[in-house]
C-alpha angles and dihedrals in degrees: 000000000000104000092185089069088066105031102030134247096289095056119119101232091189087072091053100050098068092045090055095045092051092047095049093044091050089053093048094046096050102034096036091228137075121260116252101209140030123207134186127204117184133212118242137230119211105219098175137352105069109194097341103109096077089058091050093261135148127271143179112214135166135203108228139208099265115086151164110253116205129193107201140187125186116237136192099218096091090237130110119216117190118186124189124179111265095013134093113253121267109231121184128177103217090209086079116038095152115130117275116205094208090060095056111130094019138109088244089063091051093052095045091047093054090047091050095048091051092048089047090061090061098260125136114228134179145188137305141165117227132188114200136199122178138193092174102133111259115231093001097109098246093127108254088170092055091047090054094048095049090046091057090048093051090049091057090041093056099037101042113007102050089235097299096142114087123217090262092047089056092049093049091048092048092047089054089052093051096043099044108024101028094035104230116128097220127157125230100268096096098045095042092048091052096041097044101042131200123059102312134185109211127191112199098193085126098028098201090048108037121178110245129205123173126213140178122247114243110271118247096037133100135200115240116188118191122194101214093186138257136117118268092195093084096042102074091102091055092050091047091050091061092056094042093047092050089049091048088060091049090049089060087066095043094258134121099219136022093246087073092056126084112237092216089054091053094050091048092052103040092122089056094043092051089061088065107031137031122263091250088063091052090049090050093049089052088054091052094056096043094045088056089055092047090056090054091050093046092052092049089050092052091048092052095041088247098152094172092052090050094051091046090058091051093049090047090053091054090052092049092050088053100046105025109022090036096202099129095094138018111262114259091005116128090204107087107166096153092054091045092049092051094049093047087050094051089055093050107038116079098169113031144039140263136199143153111284123226124326096355133194089107133003128049146012127200124222126187103206132181112249088243092060099034101092093048092045093050092048092052095049090046089057090059105031102024131260093264089060102056117079133182117209142169134209113267120209099227134058125211109332149152107261099187 
């Protein structure tokens, strides 16, 4: 098995081997047989496109080198059993994949929702046993839930569907599971970034059929993700408000989402719009349109090898999230670790970029740092936020996939 095909040339295979050995031994010791398959499902880094996907916008997203590894064996009992170290097993009878209200917000809901969505497409699926181990950074906004959803979809895809689901199919199925069964109104950025792999520009003008263009990250730079702290569990209403406020602006023009609105028309009619929606909604709509334009500029810069232009677009995105989107701190909260992390980063980084990462309000920030500055930057962030909360990652070439 050539691990570099999945993780990229810069990956340290010596870190992977003991994880694999421990996982396969655990499966064998508990199940009494060897696993038949090995899967990998990565985390993701949102490079650009903060809160634009749910209004059919444009994003730049990367799958990264942390992942969920799964040892899997096909079974004939029409049940799935998913075991993760430190957690009770998830056991689901596939004869009943209807939504369970008592599972809302749990991994069981995610797995059941994926199974239901696949069955709803007319496919026949069956049982499996899976043992999971993960080094997807907890609480760092790299989408451990989406990595799990897409993993379950790919296991079904390989074991029962002969690979008929495309990467986008798996992403759409996983988004359905998270929206309906788990109860989080996310867009498609997370799931697509994880399912597709690489550094990908996605245009969600048609959400279930996004256009995809892959790029290479600039050489000589690393991704550093810092978990600044905070609990995402209580923030769902804040995430949902971003989407609903953007859609409320679209509604003023008789549209459902902002992608259907002309930005010039919005700017020309702000006095009218303010009579129907709050000022924050207007600012968030402005962020949407200009973020789409930043994604276009960043992609052109990557194509032309213009590293400075790419980094400028990322920095501008971070500033827009702070001022217009307003998702860098929880309203009325005195604790503002994301803002603090961003401002500390701006004082340290001489050659790079920094911005809020993912949903925001609490959690993580993303820095793109030159390799020459990386060690110093990491050491300074560790002093403030703890060594366990600062992670260096790189873009990996593949999304969720069967490895063996």
